[in-house]
A tleap script that builds the chain and sets N, CA, C and O, in Angstrom:
source leaprc.protein.ff14SB
mol = sequence {
  NMET ILE LEU ASP ASP LEU LEU ALA VAL ILE
  ARG ASN ARG GLN ILE ASN PRO GLN PRO GLY
  SER TYR ILE SER GLY LEU GLN ALA ARG GLY
  LYS ASP GLU ILE LEU LYS LYS ILE GLY GLU
  GLU ALA SER GLU VAL ILE ILE ALA SER LYS
  ASN SER ASN ARG GLU GLU VAL ILE HIE GLU
  ILE ALA ASP LEU TRP PHE HIE CYS MET MET
  LEU MET HIE GLN ASP GLY LEU SER HIE ASP
  ASP ILE PHE ARG GLU LEU GLU ILE ARG PHE
  GLN LYS ARG ARG GLU SER ASP CGLU
}
set mol.1.N position { 130.701 64.103 105.274 }
set mol.1.CA position { 130.401 63.549 103.876 }
set mol.1.C position { 129.145 63.512 104.021 }
set mol.1.O position { 128.724 63.743 105.154 }
set mol.2.N position { 128.257 63.241 103.035 }
set mol.2.CA position { 126.672 63.032 103.227 }
set mol.2.C position { 126.496 61.585 103.396 }
set mol.2.O position { 125.498 61.153 103.973 }
set mol.3.N position { 127.407 60.808 102.926 }
set mol.3.CA position { 127.463 59.135 103.234 }
set mol.3.C position { 127.236 58.720 105.123 }
set mol.3.O position { 126.410 58.057 105.749 }
set mol.4.N position { 128.553 59.588 105.523 }
set mol.4.CA position { 128.823 59.746 106.995 }
set mol.4.C position { 127.182 60.190 107.705 }
set mol.4.O position { 126.882 59.575 108.728 }
set mol.5.N position { 126.554 60.829 107.371 }
set mol.5.CA position { 125.854 61.731 107.948 }
set mol.5.C position { 124.364 60.840 107.756 }
set mol.5.O position { 123.671 60.755 108.770 }
set mol.6.N position { 123.975 60.333 106.786 }
set mol.6.CA position { 123.102 59.147 106.862 }
set mol.6.C position { 123.236 57.892 107.356 }
set mol.6.O position { 122.266 57.246 107.752 }
set mol.7.N position { 124.826 57.316 107.376 }
set mol.7.CA position { 124.685 56.446 108.372 }
set mol.7.C position { 124.514 56.606 109.640 }
set mol.7.O position { 124.101 55.703 110.368 }
set mol.8.N position { 124.904 58.124 110.159 }
set mol.8.CA position { 124.589 58.498 111.506 }
set mol.8.C position { 122.980 58.414 111.854 }
set mol.8.O position { 122.512 58.079 112.942 }
set mol.9.N position { 122.368 58.733 110.876 }
set mol.9.CA position { 120.778 58.838 111.181 }
set mol.9.C position { 120.391 57.392 111.472 }
set mol.9.O position { 119.790 57.025 112.482 }
set mol.10.N position { 120.838 56.548 110.389 }
set mol.10.CA position { 120.628 55.106 110.252 }
set mol.10.C position { 120.762 54.492 111.567 }
set mol.10.O position { 119.901 53.812 112.124 }
set mol.11.N position { 122.103 54.840 112.087 }
set mol.11.CA position { 122.266 54.256 113.481 }
set mol.11.C position { 121.419 54.554 114.323 }
set mol.11.O position { 120.717 53.679 114.830 }
set mol.12.N position { 121.286 56.060 114.701 }
set mol.12.CA position { 121.000 56.638 115.714 }
set mol.12.C position { 119.199 55.960 115.893 }
set mol.12.O position { 118.586 55.820 116.952 }
set mol.13.N position { 118.724 55.654 114.527 }
set mol.13.CA position { 117.442 55.458 114.486 }
set mol.13.C position { 117.431 53.636 115.228 }
set mol.13.O position { 116.747 53.287 116.189 }
set mol.14.N position { 118.099 53.016 114.673 }
set mol.14.CA position { 118.315 51.931 115.515 }
set mol.14.C position { 118.403 52.385 117.166 }
set mol.14.O position { 117.582 52.262 118.075 }
set mol.15.N position { 119.247 52.741 117.141 }
set mol.15.CA position { 119.393 53.071 119.103 }
set mol.15.C position { 118.240 53.602 119.340 }
set mol.15.O position { 117.448 52.867 119.931 }
set mol.16.N position { 117.785 54.949 118.991 }
set mol.16.CA position { 116.737 55.514 119.546 }
set mol.16.C position { 115.667 55.328 118.745 }
set mol.16.O position { 115.705 56.350 118.059 }
set mol.17.N position { 114.353 54.444 118.223 }
set mol.17.CA position { 113.922 54.463 117.319 }
set mol.17.C position { 112.656 55.626 117.679 }
set mol.17.O position { 112.308 56.078 118.770 }
set mol.18.N position { 112.209 55.861 116.487 }
set mol.18.CA position { 111.412 57.236 116.481 }
set mol.18.C position { 110.120 56.966 116.280 }
set mol.18.O position { 110.100 56.130 115.377 }
set mol.19.N position { 108.723 57.277 116.716 }
set mol.19.CA position { 107.618 57.202 116.494 }
set mol.19.C position { 107.420 57.857 114.858 }
set mol.19.O position { 107.787 59.031 114.820 }
set mol.20.N position { 106.937 57.347 113.578 }
set mol.20.CA position { 106.655 57.785 112.522 }
set mol.20.C position { 107.813 57.975 111.713 }
set mol.20.O position { 107.734 58.576 110.642 }
set mol.21.N position { 109.286 57.331 112.309 }
set mol.21.CA position { 110.018 57.701 111.451 }
set mol.21.C position { 110.222 56.320 110.106 }
set mol.21.O position { 109.982 55.142 110.373 }
set mol.22.N position { 110.567 56.660 109.092 }
set mol.22.CA position { 110.349 55.447 107.996 }
set mol.22.C position { 111.697 54.324 108.391 }
set mol.22.O position { 111.636 53.095 108.385 }
set mol.23.N position { 113.026 55.291 108.761 }
set mol.23.CA position { 113.888 54.605 109.099 }
set mol.23.C position { 113.442 53.324 109.887 }
set mol.23.O position { 113.426 52.125 109.612 }
set mol.24.N position { 113.059 54.131 111.066 }
set mol.24.CA position { 112.912 52.884 112.561 }
set mol.24.C position { 111.994 52.060 112.425 }
set mol.24.O position { 111.943 51.064 113.146 }
set mol.25.N position { 110.831 52.381 111.205 }
set mol.25.CA position { 109.685 51.458 110.447 }
set mol.25.C position { 110.386 50.313 109.818 }
set mol.25.O position { 110.255 49.116 110.074 }
set mol.26.N position { 111.278 50.985 108.811 }
set mol.26.CA position { 111.941 49.605 108.281 }
set mol.26.C position { 112.586 48.998 108.791 }
set mol.26.O position { 112.715 47.836 108.406 }
set mol.27.N position { 113.296 49.460 109.884 }
set mol.27.CA position { 114.479 48.495 110.747 }
set mol.27.C position { 113.610 47.644 111.355 }
set mol.27.O position { 113.853 46.453 111.164 }
set mol.28.N position { 112.510 47.950 112.145 }
set mol.28.CA position { 111.581 47.190 112.808 }
set mol.28.C position { 110.919 45.967 112.090 }
set mol.28.O position { 110.437 44.984 112.651 }
set mol.29.N position { 110.997 46.255 110.487 }
set mol.29.CA position { 110.292 45.060 109.812 }
set mol.29.C position { 111.340 44.322 109.763 }
set mol.29.O position { 111.134 43.140 110.040 }
set mol.30.N position { 112.107 44.532 109.577 }
set mol.30.CA position { 113.577 43.304 109.783 }
set mol.30.C position { 114.317 43.830 108.206 }
set mol.30.O position { 114.191 44.827 107.495 }
set mol.31.N position { 115.188 42.469 108.134 }
set mol.31.CA position { 115.956 42.268 107.055 }
set mol.31.C position { 115.298 42.173 105.526 }
set mol.31.O position { 115.516 42.856 104.525 }
set mol.32.N position { 114.434 41.084 105.749 }
set mol.32.CA position { 113.689 40.800 104.432 }
set mol.32.C position { 113.057 42.211 103.772 }
set mol.32.O position { 113.051 42.621 102.611 }
set mol.33.N position { 112.592 42.706 104.870 }
set mol.33.CA position { 111.737 44.092 104.176 }
set mol.33.C position { 112.450 45.095 103.504 }
set mol.33.O position { 111.971 45.832 102.641 }
set mol.34.N position { 114.157 45.114 104.114 }
set mol.34.CA position { 114.887 46.104 103.850 }
set mol.34.C position { 115.317 45.723 102.349 }
set mol.34.O position { 115.451 46.608 101.504 }
set mol.35.N position { 115.556 44.173 102.015 }
set mol.35.CA position { 115.777 43.447 100.893 }
set mol.35.C position { 114.665 43.669 99.869 }
set mol.35.O position { 114.871 44.066 98.722 }
set mol.36.N position { 113.784 43.455 100.247 }
set mol.36.CA position { 112.555 43.730 99.219 }
set mol.36.C position { 112.571 45.266 98.955 }
set mol.36.O position { 112.536 45.547 97.757 }
set mol.37.N position { 112.623 46.447 99.919 }
set mol.37.CA position { 112.765 47.636 99.145 }
set mol.37.C position { 114.152 47.703 98.090 }
set mol.37.O position { 114.180 48.178 96.955 }
set mol.38.N position { 114.998 47.224 98.667 }
set mol.38.CA position { 116.187 47.339 97.612 }
set mol.38.C position { 115.933 46.379 96.081 }
set mol.38.O position { 116.643 46.644 95.111 }
set mol.39.N position { 115.057 45.466 96.004 }
set mol.39.CA position { 114.746 44.762 94.662 }
set mol.39.C position { 113.680 45.744 94.101 }
set mol.39.O position { 113.509 45.692 92.882 }
set mol.40.N position { 113.012 46.542 94.741 }
set mol.40.CA position { 111.869 47.400 94.182 }
set mol.40.C position { 112.691 48.811 93.706 }
set mol.40.O position { 112.401 49.379 92.653 }
set mol.41.N position { 113.631 49.245 94.516 }
set mol.41.CA position { 114.345 50.569 94.358 }
set mol.41.C position { 115.088 50.232 92.572 }
set mol.41.O position { 114.863 50.813 91.510 }
set mol.42.N position { 115.967 49.112 92.882 }
set mol.42.CA position { 116.303 48.529 91.311 }
set mol.42.C position { 115.572 48.693 90.241 }
set mol.42.O position { 115.709 49.380 89.229 }
set mol.43.N position { 114.543 47.749 90.718 }
set mol.43.CA position { 113.499 48.081 89.097 }
set mol.43.C position { 113.101 49.334 89.070 }
set mol.43.O position { 112.579 49.586 87.984 }
set mol.44.N position { 113.121 50.285 89.834 }
set mol.44.CA position { 112.296 51.563 89.533 }
set mol.44.C position { 113.652 52.494 88.862 }
set mol.44.O position { 113.566 53.465 88.110 }
set mol.45.N position { 114.678 51.960 89.309 }
set mol.45.CA position { 116.294 52.581 88.720 }
set mol.45.C position { 116.181 52.212 87.087 }
set mol.45.O position { 116.149 53.078 86.213 }
set mol.46.N position { 116.130 50.913 86.862 }
set mol.46.CA position { 115.456 50.609 85.367 }
set mol.46.C position { 114.151 50.973 84.317 }
set mol.46.O position { 113.799 50.886 83.140 }
set mol.47.N position { 113.825 51.326 85.318 }
set mol.47.CA position { 112.466 51.842 84.346 }
set mol.47.C position { 112.777 53.551 84.255 }
set mol.47.O position { 112.472 54.259 83.296 }
set mol.48.N position { 113.278 53.882 85.174 }
set mol.48.CA position { 113.939 55.462 85.148 }
set mol.48.C position { 114.781 55.666 83.810 }
set mol.48.O position { 114.457 56.371 82.854 }
set mol.49.N position { 115.868 54.939 83.943 }
set mol.49.CA position { 116.426 54.792 82.930 }
set mol.49.C position { 116.038 54.588 81.604 }
set mol.49.O position { 116.283 55.387 80.700 }
set mol.50.N position { 115.345 53.370 81.450 }
set mol.50.CA position { 114.550 53.145 80.031 }
set mol.50.C position { 113.996 54.065 79.905 }
set mol.50.O position { 114.696 54.637 79.070 }
set mol.51.N position { 112.973 54.890 80.173 }
set mol.51.CA position { 112.143 56.179 80.111 }
set mol.51.C position { 113.311 57.658 79.855 }
set mol.51.O position { 113.152 58.877 79.924 }
set mol.52.N position { 114.119 57.037 79.638 }
set mol.52.CA position { 115.567 58.475 79.780 }
set mol.52.C position { 115.182 59.652 80.379 }
set mol.52.O position { 115.062 60.724 79.786 }
set mol.53.N position { 114.885 59.361 82.165 }
set mol.53.CA position { 114.292 60.558 82.521 }
set mol.53.C position { 115.423 60.688 83.704 }
set mol.53.O position { 115.359 60.080 84.772 }
set mol.54.N position { 116.586 61.692 83.277 }
set mol.54.CA position { 117.725 62.038 84.094 }
set mol.54.C position { 117.296 62.487 85.382 }
set mol.54.O position { 118.015 62.032 86.272 }
set mol.55.N position { 116.353 63.237 85.796 }
set mol.55.CA position { 115.945 63.433 87.173 }
set mol.55.C position { 115.476 62.250 87.887 }
set mol.55.O position { 115.925 62.017 89.010 }
set mol.56.N position { 114.835 61.677 87.482 }
set mol.56.CA position { 113.822 60.502 88.064 }
set mol.56.C position { 114.887 59.595 88.079 }
set mol.56.O position { 114.860 58.916 89.105 }
set mol.57.N position { 115.892 59.306 87.268 }
set mol.57.CA position { 117.209 58.460 87.514 }
set mol.57.C position { 118.020 58.655 88.738 }
set mol.57.O position { 118.503 57.829 89.513 }
set mol.58.N position { 118.063 60.396 88.719 }
set mol.58.CA position { 119.015 60.672 89.943 }
set mol.58.C position { 118.157 60.222 91.119 }
set mol.58.O position { 118.640 59.658 92.101 }
set mol.59.N position { 116.865 60.498 90.974 }
set mol.59.CA position { 115.914 60.203 92.386 }
set mol.59.C position { 116.245 58.553 92.661 }
set mol.59.O position { 116.674 58.152 93.743 }
set mol.60.N position { 116.034 57.874 91.767 }
set mol.60.CA position { 115.446 56.235 92.078 }
set mol.60.C position { 116.955 55.447 92.652 }
set mol.60.O position { 116.908 54.382 93.266 }
set mol.61.N position { 118.420 56.248 92.300 }
set mol.61.CA position { 119.525 55.663 92.422 }
set mol.61.C position { 119.780 55.841 93.994 }
set mol.61.O position { 120.023 54.938 94.795 }
set mol.62.N position { 119.659 57.342 94.275 }
set mol.62.CA position { 119.215 58.051 95.321 }
set mol.62.C position { 118.701 56.810 96.429 }
set mol.62.O position { 119.313 56.345 97.390 }
set mol.63.N position { 117.333 56.475 95.897 }
set mol.63.CA position { 116.330 55.876 97.095 }
set mol.63.C position { 117.220 54.228 96.953 }
set mol.63.O position { 117.163 53.668 98.048 }
set mol.64.N position { 117.870 53.510 96.065 }
set mol.64.CA position { 118.674 52.374 96.069 }
set mol.64.C position { 119.773 52.698 96.583 }
set mol.64.O position { 120.133 51.782 97.323 }
set mol.65.N position { 120.412 53.433 96.575 }
set mol.65.CA position { 121.988 53.689 97.632 }
set mol.65.C position { 121.241 53.946 98.806 }
set mol.65.O position { 121.566 52.979 99.495 }
set mol.66.N position { 120.429 54.634 99.508 }
set mol.66.CA position { 119.960 54.776 100.741 }
set mol.66.C position { 119.322 53.384 101.058 }
set mol.66.O position { 119.418 53.213 102.273 }
set mol.67.N position { 118.782 52.446 100.527 }
set mol.67.CA position { 118.243 51.316 101.190 }
set mol.67.C position { 119.556 50.372 101.103 }
set mol.67.O position { 119.638 49.560 102.024 }
set mol.68.N position { 120.438 50.353 100.288 }
set mol.68.CA position { 121.574 49.776 100.366 }
set mol.68.C position { 122.466 49.944 101.480 }
set mol.68.O position { 123.144 49.086 102.045 }
set mol.69.N position { 122.362 51.242 101.726 }
set mol.69.CA position { 122.961 51.639 103.606 }
set mol.69.C position { 122.122 50.904 104.370 }
set mol.69.O position { 122.739 50.041 104.994 }
set mol.70.N position { 121.033 50.907 104.552 }
set mol.70.CA position { 120.356 50.432 105.755 }
set mol.70.C position { 120.956 48.836 105.374 }
set mol.70.O position { 121.297 48.229 106.389 }
set mol.71.N position { 121.073 48.338 104.537 }
set mol.71.CA position { 121.353 46.823 104.613 }
set mol.71.C position { 122.573 46.643 105.089 }
set mol.71.O position { 122.912 45.776 105.894 }
set mol.72.N position { 123.362 47.606 104.507 }
set mol.72.CA position { 124.618 47.795 104.825 }
set mol.72.C position { 124.869 47.719 106.651 }
set mol.72.O position { 125.370 46.719 107.164 }
set mol.73.N position { 124.531 48.658 107.287 }
set mol.73.CA position { 124.382 48.914 108.509 }
set mol.73.C position { 123.801 47.356 109.704 }
set mol.73.O position { 124.237 46.886 110.755 }
set mol.74.N position { 122.335 46.943 108.537 }
set mol.74.CA position { 121.747 45.679 109.207 }
set mol.74.C position { 123.223 44.558 109.259 }
set mol.74.O position { 123.330 43.896 110.291 }
set mol.75.N position { 124.289 44.376 108.187 }
set mol.75.CA position { 124.570 43.496 108.309 }
set mol.75.C position { 126.258 44.103 108.693 }
set mol.75.O position { 127.269 43.548 108.263 }
set mol.76.N position { 126.265 45.036 109.363 }
set mol.76.CA position { 127.499 45.442 110.090 }
set mol.76.C position { 128.701 46.102 109.334 }
set mol.76.O position { 129.784 46.417 109.828 }
set mol.77.N position { 128.329 46.234 108.153 }
set mol.77.CA position { 129.106 46.671 106.928 }
set mol.77.C position { 129.231 48.420 106.841 }
set mol.77.O position { 128.171 48.952 107.170 }
set mol.78.N position { 130.327 49.393 106.459 }
set mol.78.CA position { 130.044 50.762 106.195 }
set mol.78.C position { 130.662 50.712 104.842 }
set mol.78.O position { 131.157 49.782 104.205 }
set mol.79.N position { 130.444 52.352 104.506 }
set mol.79.CA position { 130.802 52.610 102.721 }
set mol.79.C position { 131.988 52.056 103.104 }
set mol.79.O position { 132.126 50.922 102.643 }
set mol.80.N position { 132.955 52.462 103.821 }
set mol.80.CA position { 134.162 52.054 103.835 }
set mol.80.C position { 134.696 50.804 103.392 }
set mol.80.O position { 135.700 50.614 102.706 }
set mol.81.N position { 133.898 49.981 103.872 }
set mol.81.CA position { 134.252 48.449 103.509 }
set mol.81.C position { 133.758 48.315 102.036 }
set mol.81.O position { 134.524 47.526 101.482 }
set mol.82.N position { 132.971 48.675 101.319 }
set mol.82.CA position { 132.646 48.815 100.183 }
set mol.82.C position { 133.647 49.676 99.503 }
set mol.82.O position { 134.191 49.136 98.539 }
set mol.83.N position { 134.027 50.919 99.785 }
set mol.83.CA position { 135.139 51.507 99.047 }
set mol.83.C position { 136.460 50.905 98.639 }
set mol.83.O position { 137.092 51.107 97.603 }
set mol.84.N position { 136.852 49.850 100.021 }
set mol.84.CA position { 138.284 49.586 99.625 }
set mol.84.C position { 137.835 48.234 98.920 }
set mol.84.O position { 138.802 47.598 98.501 }
set mol.85.N position { 136.351 47.526 98.642 }
set mol.85.CA position { 136.614 46.547 97.665 }
set mol.85.C position { 136.554 47.069 96.488 }
set mol.85.O position { 137.107 46.495 95.550 }
set mol.86.N position { 135.826 48.341 96.294 }
set mol.86.CA position { 136.378 48.739 94.827 }
set mol.86.C position { 137.605 49.312 94.554 }
set mol.86.O position { 138.083 49.270 93.421 }
set mol.87.N position { 138.146 49.830 95.460 }
set mol.87.CA position { 139.812 50.000 95.397 }
set mol.87.C position { 140.557 48.824 94.782 }
set mol.87.O position { 141.311 49.106 93.850 }
set mol.88.N position { 140.469 47.599 95.142 }
set mol.88.CA position { 140.857 46.222 95.394 }
set mol.88.C position { 140.563 46.046 93.915 }
set mol.88.O position { 141.422 45.423 93.291 }
set mol.89.N position { 139.790 46.364 93.421 }
set mol.89.CA position { 139.286 46.043 92.013 }
set mol.89.C position { 139.487 46.769 90.860 }
set mol.89.O position { 139.555 46.350 89.705 }
set mol.90.N position { 139.597 48.146 91.370 }
set mol.90.CA position { 140.145 49.176 90.126 }
set mol.90.C position { 141.661 48.751 90.432 }
set mol.90.O position { 142.401 48.729 89.448 }
set mol.91.N position { 142.139 48.457 91.506 }
set mol.91.CA position { 143.760 48.266 91.477 }
set mol.91.C position { 143.931 47.141 90.482 }
set mol.91.O position { 144.724 47.309 89.555 }
set mol.92.N position { 143.161 45.844 90.604 }
set mol.92.CA position { 143.634 44.680 89.935 }
set mol.92.C position { 143.210 44.918 88.669 }
set mol.92.O position { 144.042 44.372 87.944 }
set mol.93.N position { 142.141 45.573 87.817 }
set mol.93.CA position { 142.045 46.165 86.712 }
set mol.93.C position { 143.208 46.836 85.989 }
set mol.93.O position { 143.793 46.503 84.958 }
set mol.94.N position { 143.430 48.128 87.011 }
set mol.94.CA position { 144.752 48.866 86.436 }
set mol.94.C position { 145.951 47.748 86.342 }
set mol.94.O position { 146.709 47.995 85.404 }
set mol.95.N position { 146.216 46.859 86.912 }
set mol.95.CA position { 147.411 45.809 86.993 }
set mol.95.C position { 147.418 44.979 86.019 }
set mol.95.O position { 148.471 44.525 85.571 }
set mol.96.N position { 146.098 44.628 85.500 }
set mol.96.CA position { 145.857 43.724 84.290 }
set mol.96.C position { 145.857 44.253 83.130 }
set mol.96.O position { 145.866 43.432 82.213 }
set mol.97.N position { 145.846 45.958 82.670 }
set mol.97.CA position { 145.551 46.920 81.987 }
set mol.97.C position { 147.334 47.164 81.585 }
set mol.97.O position { 147.608 47.414 80.411 }
set mol.98.N position { 148.291 47.086 82.463 }
set mol.98.CA position { 149.562 47.865 82.007 }
set mol.98.C position { 150.501 46.327 81.451 }
set mol.98.O position { 151.635 46.431 80.984 }
savepdb mol mol.pdb
quit
């Protein structure tokens, strides 16, 4: 799964920082910089959607997800943690609809 592959790269760059690596550089600048990038990417998703540019929306959402994955790694979370939360929410919704 691509999420596993991306997370493996993020983890590897933390353990083995690479000169010139975007991931290594952003990790070195710390959590505040990652949070800043998430804010920027979220704004870019909104602008792309307002412009009704499908390809741009896809590109910007991919950037947003990637930076969220960097934050998840920083906070010791995995996509499985997020998937479980979504499953809990979906189950609660399903139960309330019955």
